[in-house]
C-alpha positions in Angstrom: 19.3 12.2 -38.1 17.2 15.5 -40.2 14.1 16.4 -39.7 11.5 16.2 -42.7 10.8 19.8 -44.3 7.6 19.2 -43.7 7.5 18.9 -40.2 7.2 21.8 -37.8 8.8 21.6 -34.5 8.5 23.7 -31.3 11.6 26.1 -30.0 12.4 26.9 -26.6 11.5 30.5 -27.6 7.8 29.6 -28.8 7.2 26.7 -26.1 4.4 27.1 -23.1 5.7 27.0 -19.7 6.1 23.7 -18.5 7.4 24.4 -15.2 4.2 23.5 -13.4 3.7 20.5 -14.9 7.1 19.4 -14.3 7.0 20.1 -10.6 4.6 17.4 -10.6 6.3 15.1 -12.3 9.8 15.9 -10.0 7.1 15.1 -6.8 6.1 11.9 -8.5 9.9 10.9 -9.4 10.5 11.4 -5.6 7.5 10.1 -4.4 8.1 6.9 -6.6 11.8 6.2 -4.9 10.2 6.6 -1.4 7.6 3.9 -2.2 10.4 1.6 -3.3 12.4 2.4 -0.4 9.1 2.1 1.7 8.5 -1.4 0.0 12.3 -2.9 0.9 11.4 -1.9 4.5 7.7 -3.7 4.8 9.7 -6.8 3.0 11.9 -7.8 6.3 8.7 -8.3 7.8 8.5 -11.6 6.6 11.9 -12.3 8.5 10.4 -12.0 11.8 9.2 -15.1 13.7 5.2 -13.8 14.2 3.4 -13.9 10.3 2.9 -10.9 8.3 1.1 -10.0 5.0 2.1 -7.6 2.9 0.5 -6.1 -0.1 1.1 -3.3 -2.1 0.9 -1.0 -3.8 -3.0 -1.7 -3.7 -6.4 0.2 -4.4 -9.4 0.3 -2.1 -12.3 1.4 -4.1 -11.1 4.9 -4.7 -8.1 4.9 -2.3 -4.9 4.2 -3.4 -2.7 2.5 -0.9 0.9 2.5 -0.9 1.1 -0.9 0.8 -1.5 -3.0 3.3 0.3 -5.0 6.1 -1.6 -7.1 8.5 0.5 -8.2 11.5 -0.5 -9.5 15.4 -0.9 -5.6 16.2 -3.7 -5.5 13.6 -4.2 -3.6 10.1 -1.6 -0.9 9.0 -2.6 1.4 5.8 0.5 2.9 4.6 0.8 5.9 2.6 4.2 7.3 1.9 5.3 11.3 1.2 7.8 13.2 0.2 6.5 16.7 2.0 4.5 17.3 4.7 1.4 16.3 4.5 -1.7 18.8 5.1 -4.4 17.7 7.9 -6.9 19.0 5.4 -6.0 14.9 3.7 -6.7 13.0 7.2 -10.6 13.2 6.1 -9.7 10.8 3.3 -7.3 8.8 5.0 -9.5 8.4 7.5 -12.7 7.5 5.2 -10.2 4.8 3.8 -9.7 3.3 7.3 -13.4 3.3 8.2 -14.3 1.2 4.7 -11.7 -1.6 6.0 -13.7 -1.6 9.1 -16.3 -2.1 7.9 -14.9 -4.8 5.4 -13.5 -6.6 8.3 -17.5 -7.1 10.0 -19.2 -5.5 12.8 -17.4 -8.3 15.2 -14.3 -7.3 14.1 -12.0 -6.1 17.2 -8.9 -5.7 14.8 -7.0 -2.4 14.9 -7.1 -0.9 11.4 -4.2 2.2 11.3 -3.8 4.9 9.2 0.3 5.1 8.7 1.5 8.6 6.7 5.6 7.4 6.1 8.5 9.1 5.2 11.6 6.8 4.9 14.9 8.5 6.0 18.6 7.8 6.6 17.9 7.7 10.5 16.2 5.5 12.9 12.5 6.2 12.9 9.8 6.8 15.4 5.9 7.0 15.2 3.4 8.9 16.9 0.3 9.7 16.8 -0.9 13.1 15.3 -4.4 14.1 16.3 -5.0 17.1 14.4 -8.5 16.4 13.5 -11.2 14.5 15.2 -9.7 11.2 14.9 -5.9 10.3 14.8 -3.6 9.4 12.3 0.1 7.7 13.2 3.1 9.3 11.6 6.2 7.7 10.5 10.0 8.2 9.5 12.8 6.4 9.7 14.7 3.3 8.1 12.8 0.6 10.1 9.5 0.7 9.5 9.2 -3.2 10.1 10.2 -2.6 13.7 7.8 0.4 14.1 5.0 -1.5 13.1 6.5 -4.9 14.8 6.2 -2.8 18.1 3.4 -0.9 17.6 0.5 -1.4 20.6 -2.8 -1.1 19.4 -4.5 0.9 21.9 -7.3 -1.9 22.4 -4.6 -3.9 23.8 -6.1 -6.8 21.5 -3.4 -8.5 19.0 -4.4 -11.2 16.0 -3.3 -14.7 16.8 -1.1 -16.6 14.4 -4.7 -18.7 13.4 -6.4 -15.6 12.7 -3.1 -14.7 10.4 -3.6 -17.8 9.0 -7.1 -18.1 8.3 -6.8 -14.8 6.6 -4.1 -15.6 4.4 -6.3 -17.8 3.1 -9.3 -15.7 2.5 -6.9 -13.0 0.6 -6.2 -16.3 -1.7 -7.1 -15.9 -5.7 -10.8 -16.2 -5.7 -10.9 -18.7 -8.4 -9.0 -20.6 -6.0 -11.5 -20.7 -3.4 -14.7 -20.4 -5.8 -13.6 -21.4 -9.0 -13.0 -19.9 -12.0 -15.8 -16.9 -13.1 -18.2 -18.9 -15.5 -18.4 -15.8 -18.2 -14.6 -15.9 -18.3 -14.2 -19.5 -18.3 -16.5 -19.8 -21.6 -14.7 -17.0 -22.9 -11.4 -18.1 -22.7 -11.4 -22.1 -22.4 -7.7 -22.7 -22.0 -7.4 -20.1 -19.3 -8.5 -22.3 -16.2 -5.9 -25.1 -17.8 -3.0 -22.4 -17.9 -3.6 -21.2 -14.4 -3.6 -24.8 -13.4 -0.2 -25.4 -15.0 1.1 -22.2 -13.8 3.4 -22.4 -10.5 3.9 -18.9 -8.9 7.2 -17.8 -6.9 6.4 -16.1 -3.7 9.3 -14.6 -2.6 8.9 -15.1 0.9 9.1 -19.0 0.1 
């Protein structure tokens, strides 16, 4: 199909340099593949006998998190990485962790860990990387589910199955706990009826 005579096109000779932006696209693609690989590993947590909750990708206020995982050892905020994470990012990760701790409440003794994870073909290991005044977990490998399941919180306090059951109930859609928002209900009168008739298949059931 030929171009219309009046249409102007950019030729490689007069095109601007795109290498920097192409590098951004290439990095995003690699990170996206690692995100998928990470979520596949985390899905195996549902096969374990103890209760685990996996959600993500997620946004916590202004932070974008690869996955939020809650299990007996505590809460894990996981970021996939494609290259070495610079220590300058630790402040941002710790701010997100502090926010989650505040959300859990002052009385909570739940361990909240930041995990920077890089999937690979090798069996993994996890280490506590102390690069600043606070610590961050780094991990790599192909068995993130095992790494999280075997992690021992510094506090020694684990979450009970009863706590996990309550937490899963609290994590239900807001309209199931409190009813549909009045404004949305008035603007979309068929919304509640469609919600009531919709069955959502969960992968872990």
